[in-house]
PDB file as gemmi writes it, atoms N, CA and C in Angstrom:
CRYST1    1.000    1.000    1.000  90.00  90.00  90.00 P 1                      
ATOM      1  N   ILE A   1       4.147   7.027 -12.589  1.00  0.00           N  
ATOM      2  CA  ILE A   1       3.497   6.049 -11.675  1.00  0.00           C  
ATOM      3  C   ILE A   1       4.526   5.206 -10.981  1.00  0.00           C  
ATOM      4  N   SER A   2       5.368   4.587 -11.834  1.00  0.00           N  
ATOM      5  CA  SER A   2       6.288   3.666 -11.249  1.00  0.00           C  
ATOM      6  C   SER A   2       7.324   4.266 -10.296  1.00  0.00           C  
ATOM      7  N   ASN A   3       7.715   5.539 -10.646  1.00  0.00           N  
ATOM      8  CA  ASN A   3       8.638   6.184  -9.714  1.00  0.00           C  
ATOM      9  C   ASN A   3       8.006   6.478  -8.392  1.00  0.00           C  
ATOM     10  N   ARG A   4       6.740   6.888  -8.272  1.00  0.00           N  
ATOM     11  CA  ARG A   4       6.069   7.125  -7.015  1.00  0.00           C  
ATOM     12  C   ARG A   4       5.970   5.887  -6.272  1.00  0.00           C  
ATOM     13  N   ILE A   5       5.528   4.822  -6.920  1.00  0.00           N  
ATOM     14  CA  ILE A   5       5.356   3.543  -6.189  1.00  0.00           C  
ATOM     15  C   ILE A   5       6.631   2.955  -5.709  1.00  0.00           C  
ATOM     16  N   ALA A   6       7.641   3.084  -6.625  1.00  0.00           N  
ATOM     17  CA  ALA A   6       8.983   2.568  -6.199  1.00  0.00           C  
ATOM     18  C   ALA A   6       9.580   3.361  -4.996  1.00  0.00           C  
ATOM     19  N   GLU A   7       9.368   4.670  -5.005  1.00  0.00           N  
ATOM     20  CA  GLU A   7       9.837   5.486  -3.990  1.00  0.00           C  
ATOM     21  C   GLU A   7       9.137   5.140  -2.674  1.00  0.00           C  
ATOM     22  N   PHE A   8       7.821   4.938  -2.766  1.00  0.00           N  
ATOM     23  CA  PHE A   8       7.067   4.571  -1.582  1.00  0.00           C  
ATOM     24  C   PHE A   8       7.551   3.221  -1.105  1.00  0.00           C  
ATOM     25  N   ALA A   9       7.746   2.296  -2.003  1.00  0.00           N  
ATOM     26  CA  ALA A   9       8.176   0.939  -1.575  1.00  0.00           C  
ATOM     27  C   ALA A   9       9.511   0.954  -0.936  1.00  0.00           C  
ATOM     28  N   GLU A  10      10.417   1.813  -1.347  1.00  0.00           N  
ATOM     29  CA  GLU A  10      11.748   1.899  -0.737  1.00  0.00           C  
ATOM     30  C   GLU A  10      11.621   2.297   0.665  1.00  0.00           C  
ATOM     31  N   ASN A  11      10.642   3.153   1.047  1.00  0.00           N  
ATOM     32  CA  ASN A  11      10.527   3.672   2.326  1.00  0.00           C  
ATOM     33  C   ASN A  11       9.608   2.905   3.248  1.00  0.00           C  
ATOM     34  N   MET A  12       9.085   1.773   2.729  1.00  0.00           N  
ATOM     35  CA  MET A  12       8.074   1.005   3.451  1.00  0.00           C  
ATOM     36  C   MET A  12       8.521  -0.461   3.559  1.00  0.00           C  
ATOM     37  N   THR A  13       8.431  -0.993   4.728  1.00  0.00           N  
ATOM     38  CA  THR A  13       8.685  -2.414   4.836  1.00  0.00           C  
ATOM     39  C   THR A  13       7.340  -3.153   4.676  1.00  0.00           C  
ATOM     40  N   ILE A  14       7.353  -4.046   3.678  1.00  0.00           N  
ATOM     41  CA  ILE A  14       6.180  -4.738   3.403  1.00  0.00           C  
ATOM     42  C   ILE A  14       6.248  -6.184   4.011  1.00  0.00           C  
ATOM     43  N   VAL A  15       5.324  -6.467   4.827  1.00  0.00           N  
ATOM     44  CA  VAL A  15       5.337  -7.750   5.482  1.00  0.00           C  
ATOM     45  C   VAL A  15       3.929  -8.359   5.330  1.00  0.00           C  
ATOM     46  N   GLU A  16       3.905  -9.562   4.773  1.00  0.00           N  
ATOM     47  CA  GLU A  16       2.609 -10.217   4.572  1.00  0.00           C  
ATOM     48  C   GLU A  16       2.257 -10.983   5.839  1.00  0.00           C  
ATOM     49  N   ARG A  17       1.095 -10.794   6.345  1.00  0.00           N  
ATOM     50  CA  ARG A  17       0.583 -11.454   7.537  1.00  0.00           C  
ATOM     51  C   ARG A  17      -0.401 -12.464   7.097  1.00  0.00           C  
ATOM     52  N   GLN A  18      -0.397 -13.610   7.765  1.00  0.00           N  
ATOM     53  CA  GLN A  18      -1.419 -14.591   7.511  1.00  0.00           C  
ATOM     54  C   GLN A  18      -2.684 -14.213   8.308  1.00  0.00           C  
ATOM     55  N   GLN A  19      -3.800 -14.507   7.690  1.00  0.00           N  
ATOM     56  CA  GLN A  19      -5.108 -14.327   8.323  1.00  0.00           C  
ATOM     57  C   GLN A  19      -5.233 -15.217   9.571  1.00  0.00           C  
ATOM     58  N   VAL A  20      -5.587 -14.601  10.681  1.00  0.00           N  
ATOM     59  CA  VAL A  20      -5.756 -15.469  11.947  1.00  0.00           C  
ATOM     60  C   VAL A  20      -7.146 -15.951  12.016  1.00  0.00           C  
ATOM     61  N   LYS A  21      -7.223 -17.315  12.106  1.00  0.00           N  
ATOM     62  CA  LYS A  21      -8.572 -17.948  12.223  1.00  0.00           C  
ATOM     63  C   LYS A  21      -8.679 -18.502  13.653  1.00  0.00           C  
ATOM     64  N   PRO A  22      -9.472 -17.876  14.547  1.00  0.00           N  
ATOM     65  CA  PRO A  22      -9.489 -18.329  15.897  1.00  0.00           C  
ATOM     66  C   PRO A  22     -10.009 -19.718  16.087  1.00  0.00           C  
ATOM     67  N   GLU A  23     -10.908 -20.271  15.275  1.00  0.00           N  
ATOM     68  CA  GLU A  23     -11.422 -21.610  15.517  1.00  0.00           C  
ATOM     69  C   GLU A  23     -10.543 -22.682  14.961  1.00  0.00           C  
ATOM     70  N   ALA A  24      -9.502 -22.298  14.144  1.00  0.00           N  
ATOM     71  CA  ALA A  24      -8.663 -23.297  13.562  1.00  0.00           C  
ATOM     72  C   ALA A  24      -7.581 -23.792  14.564  1.00  0.00           C  
ATOM     73  N   PRO A  25      -7.285 -25.057  14.509  1.00  0.00           N  
ATOM     74  CA  PRO A  25      -6.244 -25.566  15.446  1.00  0.00           C  
ATOM     75  C   PRO A  25      -4.885 -24.997  15.022  1.00  0.00           C  
ATOM     76  N   PRO A  26      -3.915 -24.887  15.956  1.00  0.00           N  
ATOM     77  CA  PRO A  26      -2.625 -24.397  15.596  1.00  0.00           C  
ATOM     78  C   PRO A  26      -1.989 -25.233  14.504  1.00  0.00           C  
ATOM     79  N   ALA A  27      -1.354 -24.565  13.543  1.00  0.00           N  
ATOM     80  CA  ALA A  27      -0.719 -25.222  12.412  1.00  0.00           C  
ATOM     81  C   ALA A  27       0.621 -25.856  12.853  1.00  0.00           C  
ATOM     82  N   ASP A  28       0.954 -26.917  12.242  1.00  0.00           N  
ATOM     83  CA  ASP A  28       2.197 -27.620  12.459  1.00  0.00           C  
ATOM     84  C   ASP A  28       3.366 -26.683  12.069  1.00  0.00           C  
ATOM     85  N   PRO A  29       4.371 -26.461  12.931  1.00  0.00           N  
ATOM     86  CA  PRO A  29       5.433 -25.582  12.578  1.00  0.00           C  
ATOM     87  C   PRO A  29       6.221 -25.992  11.306  1.00  0.00           C  
ATOM     88  N   ALA A  30       6.355 -27.307  11.082  1.00  0.00           N  
ATOM     89  CA  ALA A  30       7.035 -27.794   9.883  1.00  0.00           C  
ATOM     90  C   ALA A  30       6.286 -27.406   8.641  1.00  0.00           C  
ATOM     91  N   GLU A  31       4.974 -27.432   8.752  1.00  0.00           N  
ATOM     92  CA  GLU A  31       4.138 -27.082   7.574  1.00  0.00           C  
ATOM     93  C   GLU A  31       4.238 -25.526   7.280  1.00  0.00           C  
ATOM     94  N   MET A  32       4.367 -24.775   8.319  1.00  0.00           N  
ATOM     95  CA  MET A  32       4.482 -23.365   8.168  1.00  0.00           C  
ATOM     96  C   MET A  32       5.758 -23.008   7.470  1.00  0.00           C  
ATOM     97  N   GLN A  33       6.844 -23.780   7.763  1.00  0.00           N  
ATOM     98  CA  GLN A  33       8.137 -23.466   7.200  1.00  0.00           C  
ATOM     99  C   GLN A  33       8.194 -23.835   5.702  1.00  0.00           C  
ATOM    100  N   ARG A  34       7.362 -24.787   5.274  1.00  0.00           N  
ATOM    101  CA  ARG A  34       7.362 -25.242   3.841  1.00  0.00           C  
ATOM    102  C   ARG A  34       6.681 -24.262   2.939  1.00  0.00           C  
ATOM    103  N   ARG A  35       5.776 -23.486   3.461  1.00  0.00           N  
ATOM    104  CA  ARG A  35       5.005 -22.525   2.583  1.00  0.00           C  
ATOM    105  C   ARG A  35       5.909 -21.506   2.055  1.00  0.00           C  
ATOM    106  N   LYS A  36       5.807 -21.264   0.776  1.00  0.00           N  
ATOM    107  CA  LYS A  36       6.659 -20.253   0.137  1.00  0.00           C  
ATOM    108  C   LYS A  36       5.871 -18.919   0.181  1.00  0.00           C  
ATOM    109  N   PRO A  37       6.583 -17.841   0.506  1.00  0.00           N  
ATOM    110  CA  PRO A  37       5.895 -16.539   0.483  1.00  0.00           C  
ATOM    111  C   PRO A  37       5.579 -16.079  -0.903  1.00  0.00           C  
ATOM    112  N   ARG A  38       4.612 -15.302  -1.043  1.00  0.00           N  
ATOM    113  CA  ARG A  38       4.276 -14.740  -2.381  1.00  0.00           C  
ATOM    114  C   ARG A  38       5.428 -13.824  -2.803  1.00  0.00           C  
ATOM    115  N   LYS A  39       5.644 -13.749  -4.052  1.00  0.00           N  
ATOM    116  CA  LYS A  39       6.745 -12.939  -4.573  1.00  0.00           C  
ATOM    117  C   LYS A  39       6.346 -11.478  -4.678  1.00  0.00           C  
ATOM    118  N   LEU A  40       6.926 -10.655  -3.896  1.00  0.00           N  
ATOM    119  CA  LEU A  40       6.724  -9.265  -3.902  1.00  0.00           C  
ATOM    120  C   LEU A  40       7.906  -8.590  -4.639  1.00  0.00           C  
ATOM    121  N   GLU A  41       7.789  -8.277  -5.920  1.00  0.00           N  
ATOM    122  CA  GLU A  41       8.938  -7.771  -6.625  1.00  0.00           C  
ATOM    123  C   GLU A  41       8.557  -6.665  -7.613  1.00  0.00           C  
ATOM    124  N   ILE A  42       9.639  -5.932  -7.967  1.00  0.00           N  
ATOM    125  CA  ILE A  42       9.552  -4.970  -9.011  1.00  0.00           C  
ATOM    126  C   ILE A  42      10.491  -5.484 -10.045  1.00  0.00           C  
ATOM    127  N   ARG A  43      10.036  -5.611 -11.301  1.00  0.00           N  
ATOM    128  CA  ARG A  43      10.873  -6.041 -12.380  1.00  0.00           C  
ATOM    129  C   ARG A  43      11.263  -4.882 -13.270  1.00  0.00           C  
ATOM    130  N   LEU A  44      12.547  -4.627 -13.406  1.00  0.00           N  
ATOM    131  CA  LEU A  44      13.044  -3.557 -14.268  1.00  0.00           C  
ATOM    132  C   LEU A  44      13.324  -4.176 -15.620  1.00  0.00           C  
ATOM    133  N   GLN A  45      12.754  -3.552 -16.603  1.00  0.00           N  
ATOM    134  CA  GLN A  45      12.982  -3.985 -18.031  1.00  0.00           C  
ATOM    135  C   GLN A  45      14.273  -3.349 -18.512  1.00  0.00           C  
ATOM    136  N   THR A  46      15.057  -4.034 -19.324  1.00  0.00           N  
ATOM    137  CA  THR A  46      16.299  -3.513 -19.828  1.00  0.00           C  
ATOM    138  C   THR A  46      16.140  -2.723 -21.078  1.00  0.00           C  
ATOM    139  N   SER A  47      15.000  -2.808 -21.828  1.00  0.00           N  
ATOM    140  CA  SER A  47      14.851  -2.172 -23.046  1.00  0.00           C  
ATOM    141  C   SER A  47      14.635  -0.659 -22.856  1.00  0.00           C  
ATOM    142  N   LYS A  48      13.847  -0.290 -21.987  1.00  0.00           N  
ATOM    143  CA  LYS A  48      13.616   1.142 -21.719  1.00  0.00           C  
ATOM    144  C   LYS A  48      13.723   1.382 -20.150  1.00  0.00           C  
ATOM    145  N   PRO A  49      14.359   2.476 -19.803  1.00  0.00           N  
ATOM    146  CA  PRO A  49      14.442   2.675 -18.269  1.00  0.00           C  
ATOM    147  C   PRO A  49      13.107   2.937 -17.637  1.00  0.00           C  
ATOM    148  N   GLU A  50      12.141   3.497 -18.410  1.00  0.00           N  
ATOM    149  CA  GLU A  50      10.852   3.777 -17.813  1.00  0.00           C  
ATOM    150  C   GLU A  50       9.896   2.571 -17.795  1.00  0.00           C  
ATOM    151  N   ASP A  51      10.247   1.472 -18.383  1.00  0.00           N  
ATOM    152  CA  ASP A  51       9.477   0.213 -18.344  1.00  0.00           C  
ATOM    153  C   ASP A  51       9.710  -0.533 -17.036  1.00  0.00           C  
ATOM    154  N   VAL A  52       8.776  -0.389 -16.137  1.00  0.00           N  
ATOM    155  CA  VAL A  52       8.924  -1.085 -14.882  1.00  0.00           C  
ATOM    156  C   VAL A  52       7.661  -1.889 -14.698  1.00  0.00           C  
ATOM    157  N   ALA A  53       7.773  -3.178 -14.277  1.00  0.00           N  
ATOM    158  CA  ALA A  53       6.612  -4.045 -14.070  1.00  0.00           C  
ATOM    159  C   ALA A  53       6.652  -4.464 -12.604  1.00  0.00           C  
ATOM    160  N   PHE A  54       5.424  -4.432 -12.028  1.00  0.00           N  
ATOM    161  CA  PHE A  54       5.277  -4.849 -10.669  1.00  0.00           C  
ATOM    162  C   PHE A  54       4.555  -6.137 -10.610  1.00  0.00           C  
ATOM    163  N   SER A  55       4.928  -7.054  -9.730  1.00  0.00           N  
ATOM    164  CA  SER A  55       4.238  -8.329  -9.560  1.00  0.00           C  
ATOM    165  C   SER A  55       2.833  -7.990  -9.010  1.00  0.00           C  
ATOM    166  N   ALA A  56       1.852  -8.878  -9.391  1.00  0.00           N  
ATOM    167  CA  ALA A  56       0.470  -8.699  -8.917  1.00  0.00           C  
ATOM    168  C   ALA A  56       0.430  -8.751  -7.371  1.00  0.00           C  
ATOM    169  N   PRO A  57       1.140  -9.664  -6.685  1.00  0.00           N  
ATOM    170  CA  PRO A  57       1.133  -9.689  -5.280  1.00  0.00           C  
ATOM    171  C   PRO A  57       1.694  -8.348  -4.656  1.00  0.00           C  
ATOM    172  N   PHE A  58       2.750  -7.787  -5.315  1.00  0.00           N  
ATOM    173  CA  PHE A  58       3.298  -6.551  -4.831  1.00  0.00           C  
ATOM    174  C   PHE A  58       2.267  -5.445  -4.888  1.00  0.00           C  
ATOM    175  N   LEU A  59       1.566  -5.330  -6.059  1.00  0.00           N  
ATOM    176  CA  LEU A  59       0.545  -4.291  -6.166  1.00  0.00           C  
ATOM    177  C   LEU A  59      -0.557  -4.488  -5.235  1.00  0.00           C  
ATOM    178  N   ASP A  60      -1.022  -5.762  -5.036  1.00  0.00           N  
ATOM    179  CA  ASP A  60      -2.142  -6.055  -4.096  1.00  0.00           C  
ATOM    180  C   ASP A  60      -1.786  -5.644  -2.742  1.00  0.00           C  
ATOM    181  N   ASN A  61      -0.551  -6.003  -2.315  1.00  0.00           N  
ATOM    182  CA  ASN A  61      -0.046  -5.768  -0.968  1.00  0.00           C  
ATOM    183  C   ASN A  61       0.071  -4.257  -0.761  1.00  0.00           C  
ATOM    184  N   THR A  62       0.638  -3.560  -1.671  1.00  0.00           N  
ATOM    185  CA  THR A  62       0.860  -2.156  -1.582  1.00  0.00           C  
ATOM    186  C   THR A  62      -0.481  -1.436  -1.544  1.00  0.00           C  
ATOM    187  N   LEU A  63      -1.433  -1.802  -2.379  1.00  0.00           N  
ATOM    188  CA  LEU A  63      -2.723  -1.239  -2.385  1.00  0.00           C  
ATOM    189  C   LEU A  63      -3.482  -1.397  -1.103  1.00  0.00           C  
ATOM    190  N   GLN A  64      -3.351  -2.623  -0.514  1.00  0.00           N  
ATOM    191  CA  GLN A  64      -3.988  -2.903   0.771  1.00  0.00           C  
ATOM    192  C   GLN A  64      -3.384  -1.964   1.829  1.00  0.00           C  
ATOM    193  N   LYS A  65      -2.110  -1.830   1.837  1.00  0.00           N  
ATOM    194  CA  LYS A  65      -1.377  -1.005   2.863  1.00  0.00           C  
ATOM    195  C   LYS A  65      -1.860   0.446   2.705  1.00  0.00           C  
ATOM    196  N   MET A  66      -1.878   0.887   1.450  1.00  0.00           N  
ATOM    197  CA  MET A  66      -2.210   2.264   1.151  1.00  0.00           C  
ATOM    198  C   MET A  66      -3.679   2.594   1.546  1.00  0.00           C  
ATOM    199  N   LEU A  67      -4.625   1.679   1.272  1.00  0.00           N  
ATOM    200  CA  LEU A  67      -5.985   1.859   1.653  1.00  0.00           C  
ATOM    201  C   LEU A  67      -6.114   1.931   3.183  1.00  0.00           C  
ATOM    202  N   THR A  68      -5.418   1.089   3.849  1.00  0.00           N  
ATOM    203  CA  THR A  68      -5.426   1.106   5.353  1.00  0.00           C  
ATOM    204  C   THR A  68      -4.904   2.490   5.845  1.00  0.00           C  
ATOM    205  N   LEU A  69      -3.809   2.909   5.257  1.00  0.00           N  
ATOM    206  CA  LEU A  69      -3.193   4.216   5.680  1.00  0.00           C  
ATOM    207  C   LEU A  69      -4.154   5.321   5.365  1.00  0.00           C  
ATOM    208  N   GLN A  70      -4.779   5.321   4.174  1.00  0.00           N  
ATOM    209  CA  GLN A  70      -5.750   6.363   3.763  1.00  0.00           C  
ATOM    210  C   GLN A  70      -6.875   6.436   4.785  1.00  0.00           C  
ATOM    211  N   ASP A  71      -7.441   5.277   5.143  1.00  0.00           N  
ATOM    212  CA  ASP A  71      -8.473   5.188   6.126  1.00  0.00           C  
ATOM    213  C   ASP A  71      -8.081   5.911   7.466  1.00  0.00           C  
ATOM    214  N   ARG A  72      -6.882   5.563   7.876  1.00  0.00           N  
ATOM    215  CA  ARG A  72      -6.387   6.180   9.123  1.00  0.00           C  
ATOM    216  C   ARG A  72      -6.233   7.687   8.937  1.00  0.00           C  
ATOM    217  N   MET A  73      -5.715   8.098   7.792  1.00  0.00           N  
ATOM    218  CA  MET A  73      -5.535   9.538   7.543  1.00  0.00           C  
ATOM    219  C   MET A  73      -6.833  10.266   7.533  1.00  0.00           C  
ATOM    220  N   LEU A  74      -7.910   9.670   6.904  1.00  0.00           N  
ATOM    221  CA  LEU A  74      -9.180  10.324   6.827  1.00  0.00           C  
ATOM    222  C   LEU A  74      -9.874  10.421   8.189  1.00  0.00           C  
ATOM    223  N   ARG A  75      -9.695   9.391   9.027  1.00  0.00           N  
ATOM    224  CA  ARG A  75     -10.283   9.407  10.363  1.00  0.00           C  
ATOM    225  C   ARG A  75      -9.509  10.509  11.178  1.00  0.00           C  
ATOM    226  N   LEU A  76      -8.223  10.562  11.116  1.00  0.00           N  
ATOM    227  CA  LEU A  76      -7.482  11.565  11.788  1.00  0.00           C  
ATOM    228  C   LEU A  76      -7.866  12.969  11.302  1.00  0.00           C  
ATOM    229  N   GLY A  77      -8.002  13.105   9.991  1.00  0.00           N  
ATOM    230  CA  GLY A  77      -8.411  14.407   9.442  1.00  0.00           C  
ATOM    231  C   GLY A  77      -9.749  14.877   9.951  1.00  0.00           C  
ATOM    232  N   ALA A  78     -10.685  13.937  10.122  1.00  0.00           N  
ATOM    233  CA  ALA A  78     -12.011  14.294  10.670  1.00  0.00           C  
ATOM    234  C   ALA A  78     -11.848  14.788  12.062  1.00  0.00           C  
ATOM    235  N   GLU A  79     -11.025  14.152  12.873  1.00  0.00           N  
ATOM    236  CA  GLU A  79     -10.812  14.519  14.220  1.00  0.00           C  
ATOM    237  C   GLU A  79     -10.104  15.875  14.270  1.00  0.00           C  
ATOM    238  N   ILE A  80      -9.127  16.133  13.408  1.00  0.00           N  
ATOM    239  CA  ILE A  80      -8.435  17.379  13.403  1.00  0.00           C  
ATOM    240  C   ILE A  80      -9.432  18.527  12.999  1.00  0.00           C  
ATOM    241  N   ALA A  81     -10.298  18.195  12.019  1.00  0.00           N  
ATOM    242  CA  ALA A  81     -11.242  19.242  11.589  1.00  0.00           C  
ATOM    243  C   ALA A  81     -12.166  19.668  12.679  1.00  0.00           C  
ATOM    244  N   LYS A  82     -12.511  18.739  13.582  1.00  0.00           N  
ATOM    245  CA  LYS A  82     -13.457  19.043  14.668  1.00  0.00           C  
ATOM    246  C   LYS A  82     -12.762  19.835  15.757  1.00  0.00           C  
ATOM    247  N   ALA A  83     -11.434  19.658  15.893  1.00  0.00           N  
ATOM    248  CA  ALA A  83     -10.675  20.344  16.936  1.00  0.00           C  
ATOM    249  C   ALA A  83     -10.623  21.843  16.624  1.00  0.00           C  
ATOM    250  N   GLU A  84     -10.904  22.618  17.754  1.00  0.00           N  
ATOM    251  CA  GLU A  84     -10.824  24.073  17.539  1.00  0.00           C  
ATOM    252  C   GLU A  84      -9.452  24.677  17.829  1.00  0.00           C  
ATOM    253  N   ASP A  85      -8.610  23.909  18.496  1.00  0.00           N  
ATOM    254  CA  ASP A  85      -7.306  24.477  18.856  1.00  0.00           C  
ATOM    255  C   ASP A  85      -6.227  24.112  17.823  1.00  0.00           C  
ATOM    256  N   VAL A  86      -6.640  23.616  16.645  1.00  0.00           N  
ATOM    257  CA  VAL A  86      -5.681  23.313  15.526  1.00  0.00           C  
ATOM    258  C   VAL A  86      -5.876  24.400  14.485  1.00  0.00           C  
ATOM    259  N   SER A  87      -4.722  24.887  13.997  1.00  0.00           N  
ATOM    260  CA  SER A  87      -4.740  25.910  12.977  1.00  0.00           C  
ATOM    261  C   SER A  87      -5.263  25.464  11.636  1.00  0.00           C  
ATOM    262  N   ASP A  88      -5.864  26.313  10.866  1.00  0.00           N  
ATOM    263  CA  ASP A  88      -6.418  25.996   9.591  1.00  0.00           C  
ATOM    264  C   ASP A  88      -5.281  25.449   8.640  1.00  0.00           C  
ATOM    265  N   GLU A  89      -4.078  25.986   8.806  1.00  0.00           N  
ATOM    266  CA  GLU A  89      -2.965  25.580   7.976  1.00  0.00           C  
ATOM    267  C   GLU A  89      -2.689  24.127   8.159  1.00  0.00           C  
ATOM    268  N   ILE A  90      -2.678  23.616   9.390  1.00  0.00           N  
ATOM    269  CA  ILE A  90      -2.411  22.243   9.681  1.00  0.00           C  
ATOM    270  C   ILE A  90      -3.585  21.362   9.133  1.00  0.00           C  
ATOM    271  N   LYS A  91      -4.857  21.872   9.240  1.00  0.00           N  
ATOM    272  CA  LYS A  91      -5.966  21.127   8.717  1.00  0.00           C  
ATOM    273  C   LYS A  91      -5.859  20.944   7.203  1.00  0.00           C  
ATOM    274  N   LYS A  92      -5.549  22.078   6.522  1.00  0.00           N  
ATOM    275  CA  LYS A  92      -5.372  22.031   5.056  1.00  0.00           C  
ATOM    276  C   LYS A  92      -4.278  21.107   4.654  1.00  0.00           C  
ATOM    277  N   GLU A  93      -3.200  21.127   5.368  1.00  0.00           N  
ATOM    278  CA  GLU A  93      -2.042  20.275   5.015  1.00  0.00           C  
ATOM    279  C   GLU A  93      -2.418  18.797   5.201  1.00  0.00           C  
ATOM    280  N   GLN A  94      -3.147  18.470   6.229  1.00  0.00           N  
ATOM    281  CA  GLN A  94      -3.550  17.098   6.492  1.00  0.00           C  
ATOM    282  C   GLN A  94      -4.461  16.572   5.326  1.00  0.00           C  
ATOM    283  N   PHE A  95      -5.400  17.358   4.917  1.00  0.00           N  
ATOM    284  CA  PHE A  95      -6.301  16.983   3.917  1.00  0.00           C  
ATOM    285  C   PHE A  95      -5.559  16.942   2.533  1.00  0.00           C  
ATOM    286  N   ALA A  96      -4.609  17.843   2.373  1.00  0.00           N  
ATOM    287  CA  ALA A  96      -3.814  17.752   1.109  1.00  0.00           C  
ATOM    288  C   ALA A  96      -3.021  16.422   1.045  1.00  0.00           C  
ATOM    289  N   GLU A  97      -2.501  16.039   2.195  1.00  0.00           N  
ATOM    290  CA  GLU A  97      -1.788  14.710   2.197  1.00  0.00           C  
ATOM    291  C   GLU A  97      -2.751  13.571   1.921  1.00  0.00           C  
ATOM    292  N   ALA A  98      -3.965  13.626   2.464  1.00  0.00           N  
ATOM    293  CA  ALA A  98      -4.928  12.561   2.190  1.00  0.00           C  
ATOM    294  C   ALA A  98      -5.303  12.581   0.745  1.00  0.00           C  
ATOM    295  N   ALA A  99      -5.411  13.736   0.119  1.00  0.00           N  
ATOM    296  CA  ALA A  99      -5.679  13.802  -1.312  1.00  0.00           C  
ATOM    297  C   ALA A  99      -4.566  13.216  -2.173  1.00  0.00           C  
ATOM    298  N   GLU A 100      -3.331  13.487  -1.756  1.00  0.00           N  
ATOM    299  CA  GLU A 100      -2.174  12.970  -2.449  1.00  0.00           C  
ATOM    300  C   GLU A 100      -2.226  11.371  -2.353  1.00  0.00           C  
ATOM    301  N   MET A 101      -2.529  10.909  -1.182  1.00  0.00           N  
ATOM    302  CA  MET A 101      -2.698   9.396  -0.962  1.00  0.00           C  
ATOM    303  C   MET A 101      -3.732   8.908  -1.949  1.00  0.00           C  
ATOM    304  N   SER A 102      -4.856   9.570  -2.102  1.00  0.00           N  
ATOM    305  CA  SER A 102      -5.851   9.136  -3.044  1.00  0.00           C  
ATOM    306  C   SER A 102      -5.362   9.046  -4.468  1.00  0.00           C  
ATOM    307  N   ARG A 103      -4.520  10.037  -4.860  1.00  0.00           N  
ATOM    308  CA  ARG A 103      -3.943   9.998  -6.191  1.00  0.00           C  
ATOM    309  C   ARG A 103      -3.062   8.844  -6.364  1.00  0.00           C  
ATOM    310  N   ILE A 104      -2.203   8.586  -5.299  1.00  0.00           N  
ATOM    311  CA  ILE A 104      -1.270   7.398  -5.444  1.00  0.00           C  
ATOM    312  C   ILE A 104      -2.052   6.115  -5.535  1.00  0.00           C  
ATOM    313  N   ILE A 105      -3.132   5.941  -4.789  1.00  0.00           N  
ATOM    314  CA  ILE A 105      -3.991   4.793  -4.857  1.00  0.00           C  
ATOM    315  C   ILE A 105      -4.548   4.630  -6.240  1.00  0.00           C  
ATOM    316  N   ALA A 106      -4.988   5.740  -6.830  1.00  0.00           N  
ATOM    317  CA  ALA A 106      -5.567   5.723  -8.245  1.00  0.00           C  
ATOM    318  C   ALA A 106      -4.446   5.239  -9.174  1.00  0.00           C  
ATOM    319  N   LEU A 107      -3.234   5.658  -8.958  1.00  0.00           N  
ATOM    320  CA  LEU A 107      -2.148   5.262  -9.880  1.00  0.00           C  
ATOM    321  C   LEU A 107      -1.854   3.722  -9.733  1.00  0.00           C  
ATOM    322  N   ILE A 108      -1.953   3.179  -8.498  1.00  0.00           N  
ATOM    323  CA  ILE A 108      -1.767   1.800  -8.307  1.00  0.00           C  
ATOM    324  C   ILE A 108      -2.867   1.038  -8.991  1.00  0.00           C  
ATOM    325  N   CYS A 109      -4.105   1.446  -8.855  1.00  0.00           N  
ATOM    326  CA  CYS A 109      -5.260   0.794  -9.482  1.00  0.00           C  
ATOM    327  C   CYS A 109      -5.114   0.828 -10.981  1.00  0.00           C  
ATOM    328  N   ALA A 110      -4.652   1.945 -11.575  1.00  0.00           N  
ATOM    329  CA  ALA A 110      -4.441   2.094 -12.990  1.00  0.00           C  
ATOM    330  C   ALA A 110      -3.367   1.059 -13.393  1.00  0.00           C  
ATOM    331  N   GLU A 111      -2.290   0.913 -12.656  1.00  0.00           N  
ATOM    332  CA  GLU A 111      -1.200  -0.015 -13.005  1.00  0.00           C  
ATOM    333  C   GLU A 111      -1.788  -1.437 -12.969  1.00  0.00           C  
ATOM    334  N   LYS A 112      -2.537  -1.768 -11.932  1.00  0.00           N  
ATOM    335  CA  LYS A 112      -3.189  -3.137 -11.842  1.00  0.00           C  
ATOM    336  C   LYS A 112      -4.046  -3.400 -13.116  1.00  0.00           C  
ATOM    337  N   ALA A 113      -4.831  -2.407 -13.497  1.00  0.00           N  
ATOM    338  CA  ALA A 113      -5.699  -2.551 -14.653  1.00  0.00           C  
ATOM    339  C   ALA A 113      -4.871  -2.714 -15.915  1.00  0.00           C  
ATOM    340  N   ARG A 114      -3.836  -1.973 -16.064  1.00  0.00           N  
ATOM    341  CA  ARG A 114      -2.921  -2.066 -17.267  1.00  0.00           C  
ATOM    342  C   ARG A 114      -2.308  -3.390 -17.367  1.00  0.00           C  
ATOM    343  N   GLN A 115      -1.839  -3.951 -16.241  1.00  0.00           N  
ATOM    344  CA  GLN A 115      -1.200  -5.248 -16.274  1.00  0.00           C  
ATOM    345  C   GLN A 115      -2.132  -6.403 -16.514  1.00  0.00           C  
ATOM    346  N   SER A 116      -3.404  -6.222 -16.071  1.00  0.00           N  
ATOM    347  CA  SER A 116      -4.349  -7.341 -16.260  1.00  0.00           C  
ATOM    348  C   SER A 116      -4.974  -7.357 -17.663  1.00  0.00           C  
ATOM    349  N   SER A 117      -4.792  -6.261 -18.376  1.00  0.00           N  
ATOM    350  CA  SER A 117      -5.328  -6.277 -19.731  1.00  0.00           C  
ATOM    351  C   SER A 117      -4.348  -6.772 -20.836  1.00  0.00           C  
TER     352      SER A 117                                                      
END                                                                             
């Protein structure tokens, strides 16, 4: 689990975005600078090389990004499936990739559950 997530994290830039509230007045720039970002980290344990812990914000952020990506992949897969000029091999590969994304999301959820218990 941890190897897959860490490998994914190495290849992905994680940026936390603040929720935009249209009716809220613009925030003071000095106040924005004082806010500390949530800690997105992977903690490596020294006792065993396979003991890796992920911070809750890291898992939450990664899970959110993965779910967004999975949604886009499934929408694209549906469009590809409808297209007649796309080979069956490409259609199968796209759905295989979406299935792999589902497995990775399940691993992240399992890690979140393991850490919360």
